[in-house]
C-alpha positions as CSV (number, residue, x, y, z in Angstrom):
1,X,-53.6,127.2,56.2
2,X,-54.2,130.8,57.4
3,X,-51.5,133.3,58.2
4,X,-49.2,132.4,61.0
5,X,-48.3,135.1,63.5
6,X,-44.6,135.9,63.9
7,X,-43.6,136.4,67.6
8,X,-43.3,140.1,68.3
9,X,-44.5,141.1,64.8
10,X,-47.4,141.2,62.4
11,X,-49.0,138.1,60.8
12,X,-46.8,136.4,58.2
13,X,-48.0,136.9,54.6
14,X,-48.1,133.4,53.1
15,X,-48.6,134.9,49.6
16,X,-45.0,136.2,49.9
17,X,-43.8,132.7,51.0
18,X,-45.4,131.2,47.9
19,X,-44.1,133.8,45.6
20,X,-40.5,133.5,46.9
21,X,-40.6,129.7,46.7
22,X,-42.0,129.8,43.2
23,X,-39.1,132.1,42.2
24,X,-36.6,129.8,43.8
25,X,-38.1,126.8,41.9
26,X,-37.7,128.7,38.6
27,X,-34.2,129.8,39.4
28,X,-33.1,126.3,40.3
29,X,-34.3,125.0,37.0
30,X,-32.8,127.9,35.0
31,X,-29.4,128.4,36.6
32,X,-28.9,125.6,39.2
33,X,-28.2,125.7,42.9
34,X,-24.8,127.3,42.8
35,X,-26.0,130.4,41.0
36,X,-29.0,130.9,43.4
37,X,-28.9,134.0,45.6
38,X,-31.4,135.5,47.9
39,X,-31.2,138.8,46.0
40,X,-32.2,137.0,42.8
41,X,-35.1,135.2,44.4
42,X,-36.4,138.5,45.9
43,X,-36.1,140.3,42.6
44,X,-37.9,137.5,40.7
45,X,-40.6,137.3,43.4
46,X,-41.1,141.1,43.4
47,X,-40.4,141.4,47.2
48,X,-37.7,143.0,49.2
49,X,-34.6,141.2,50.3
50,X,-35.5,141.9,53.9
51,X,-38.8,140.0,53.4
52,X,-36.9,136.9,52.3
53,X,-34.2,137.1,55.0
54,X,-36.9,137.4,57.7
55,X,-38.2,134.0,56.5
56,X,-35.0,132.2,55.4
57,X,-31.8,133.7,56.8
58,X,-29.6,132.0,54.2
59,X,-30.0,130.3,50.8
60,X,-29.6,126.8,52.2
61,X,-32.7,127.2,54.3
62,X,-34.5,128.8,51.3
63,X,-33.7,125.9,49.0
64,X,-34.6,123.3,51.7
65,X,-38.0,125.0,52.0
66,X,-38.6,124.7,48.3
67,X,-37.4,121.0,48.1
68,X,-39.6,120.2,51.1
69,X,-42.5,121.8,49.3
70,X,-41.8,119.7,46.2
71,X,-41.6,116.5,48.2
72,X,-45.0,117.1,50.0
73,X,-46.2,114.6,52.6
74,X,-44.3,111.3,52.7
75,X,-46.6,108.6,53.9
76,X,-45.9,104.9,54.1
77,X,-48.2,102.7,52.0
78,X,-50.6,100.6,54.1
79,X,-52.2,98.0,51.8
80,X,-51.4,95.0,54.1
81,X,-49.6,93.3,51.3
82,X,-45.9,93.2,52.1
83,X,-44.5,93.0,48.6
84,X,-47.0,95.7,47.4
85,X,-46.1,98.0,50.3
86,X,-42.4,97.6,49.9
87,X,-42.5,98.1,46.2
88,X,-44.5,101.3,46.7
89,X,-42.1,102.4,49.5
90,X,-39.1,101.9,47.2
91,X,-40.8,103.9,44.5
92,X,-41.4,106.6,47.1
93,X,-37.6,106.8,47.5
94,X,-37.2,107.3,43.8
95,X,-39.9,110.0,43.6
96,X,-38.5,112.0,46.5
97,X,-34.9,111.8,45.1
98,X,-36.1,112.9,41.7
99,X,-37.9,115.9,43.0
100,X,-34.7,117.0,44.6
101,X,-32.4,116.3,41.8
102,X,-28.8,115.2,42.3
103,X,-27.6,118.5,40.7
104,X,-29.3,120.3,43.7
105,X,-28.8,117.7,46.4
106,X,-25.1,117.2,46.2
107,X,-23.9,120.8,46.5
108,X,-26.7,121.6,49.0
109,X,-25.5,118.8,51.3
110,X,-21.9,120.0,51.0
111,X,-23.0,123.5,52.0
112,X,-25.0,122.2,55.0
113,X,-22.4,119.7,56.2
114,X,-20.2,122.3,57.8
115,X,-22.9,123.7,60.1
116,X,-24.5,121.5,62.7
117,X,-27.9,123.2,62.6
118,X,-28.1,123.2,58.8
119,X,-27.0,119.6,58.6
120,X,-29.7,118.6,61.1
121,X,-32.3,120.6,59.1
122,X,-31.1,118.9,55.9
123,X,-31.5,115.5,57.4
124,X,-34.9,116.2,58.9
125,X,-36.2,117.7,55.7
126,X,-34.9,115.5,52.9
127,X,-33.3,112.4,54.4
128,X,-35.5,111.2,57.2
129,X,-39.1,111.3,55.8
130,X,-38.7,108.7,53.0
131,X,-36.4,106.6,55.2
132,X,-39.0,106.6,58.0
133,X,-41.7,105.5,55.5
134,X,-39.6,102.6,54.3
135,X,-38.7,101.5,57.8
136,X,-42.3,101.7,58.9
137,X,-43.2,99.4,56.0
138,X,-40.6,96.9,57.0
139,X,-41.5,97.0,60.7
140,X,-45.1,96.3,59.9
141,X,-44.1,93.4,57.7
142,X,-42.0,92.0,60.5
143,X,-44.8,92.5,63.0
144,X,-47.1,90.5,60.7
145,X,-44.7,87.7,60.8
146,X,-43.7,88.1,57.1
147,X,-40.0,88.8,57.9
148,X,-37.6,86.9,60.1
149,X,-37.3,88.3,63.6
150,X,-33.6,88.7,63.3
151,X,-33.8,91.1,60.3
152,X,-31.6,94.2,60.6
153,X,-34.1,96.9,59.6
154,X,-31.5,99.6,59.4
155,X,-29.3,97.6,57.0
156,X,-32.4,96.7,55.0
157,X,-33.5,100.3,54.6
158,X,-29.9,101.4,53.7
159,X,-29.8,98.6,51.1
160,X,-33.0,99.7,49.4
161,X,-32.1,103.4,49.6
162,X,-28.6,102.9,48.2
163,X,-29.9,101.3,45.0
164,X,-32.1,104.2,44.3
165,X,-29.6,106.9,45.2
166,X,-26.7,105.3,43.4
167,X,-28.6,104.8,40.1
168,X,-30.3,108.2,40.1
169,X,-27.0,109.9,41.0
170,X,-24.9,108.4,38.3
171,X,-27.7,107.6,35.8
172,X,-26.1,104.4,34.5
173,X,-29.2,102.2,35.0
174,X,-32.9,102.7,35.0
175,X,-35.1,103.2,38.1
176,X,-38.6,102.3,37.1
177,X,-41.4,100.2,38.4
178,X,-39.9,97.0,37.0
179,X,-36.5,97.6,38.5
180,X,-37.8,98.6,41.9
181,X,-40.0,95.4,41.9
182,X,-36.9,93.3,41.1
183,X,-35.0,95.0,44.0
184,X,-37.8,94.2,46.4
185,X,-37.9,90.6,45.3
186,X,-34.1,90.2,45.7
187,X,-34.2,91.7,49.2
188,X,-37.2,89.8,50.5
189,X,-35.9,86.5,49.3
190,X,-33.3,86.9,52.0
191,X,-35.5,88.5,54.6
192,X,-38.9,86.7,54.3
193,X,-40.0,83.8,56.3
194,X,-41.9,82.4,53.3
195,X,-41.2,84.4,50.1
196,X,-43.5,82.2,48.0
197,X,-46.4,83.0,50.3
198,X,-45.7,86.7,49.9
199,X,-45.7,86.3,46.1
200,X,-49.0,84.6,46.3
201,X,-50.4,87.4,48.5
202,X,-49.2,90.0,46.1
203,X,-50.8,88.3,43.1
204,X,-54.1,88.0,44.9
205,X,-53.9,91.7,45.9
206,X,-53.2,92.7,42.3
207,X,-56.1,90.6,41.1
208,X,-58.4,92.1,43.6
209,X,-57.3,95.6,42.7
210,X,-57.8,95.0,39.0
211,X,-61.2,93.4,39.6
212,X,-62.5,96.0,41.9
C-alpha cells in the first residue's frame, strides 16, 4: 500500500511504521512484554519518541499492531469438505495463538481490560478474527445440511477454541495436526447429522488432493 495521509498533516511514512514494528518484535522476543517501552522501541527503530506516539499513543496499541501484523489475514477455509474445513479452522486457532504467545497475550489482556476502548481493540484485533473464521466454517457446514439445525454454534466455537487456548497456555499436552483432527472428530460426532458420511467425504477429498 502507498502512504496514507494523516488528517491535518503530511503523508504518513510507512517505512517508519515498519521499522517501529520490527523493533517491537525484536524487543518482545528479547525482553518480553512487561519490559517493553515506547522509548525503547523508538531508540531501536532509530526514530523519535514523538514519531511513535503519533502512531500509537500507548504501548498496548503498539503491541496490538505488531501482533496483528504477525497474524496476517485470517480467512476461513472453503474446500466444501466439512471435516477438512473444520480441521483447518482449528489449526488456524492454534497458529494465531502461537503467533501471539501466551507470555505476551496474558499481560496484554490484563493491561487492556481496565480500559473500554483498549479492550474493544484487543478483542477486534486478536480474539474476533479466528473466532469468526471458525464460526463461518460451522455455519456453512450447517447450511449444507451436514450439522443438525439445533446446533449451538457459539458453544461449538467456544469448545474448539478452549481446547487450543488451554493446551497452548499451560503446555501440558500437544497441539498438532493429529490432535486437532481428533478434536474435530469428537465434536462432530455430536453435531453431525451423519458423521460416517462426513468421514467418507473427507477421505474422498484427501484422495483427490493427493491424486491431483
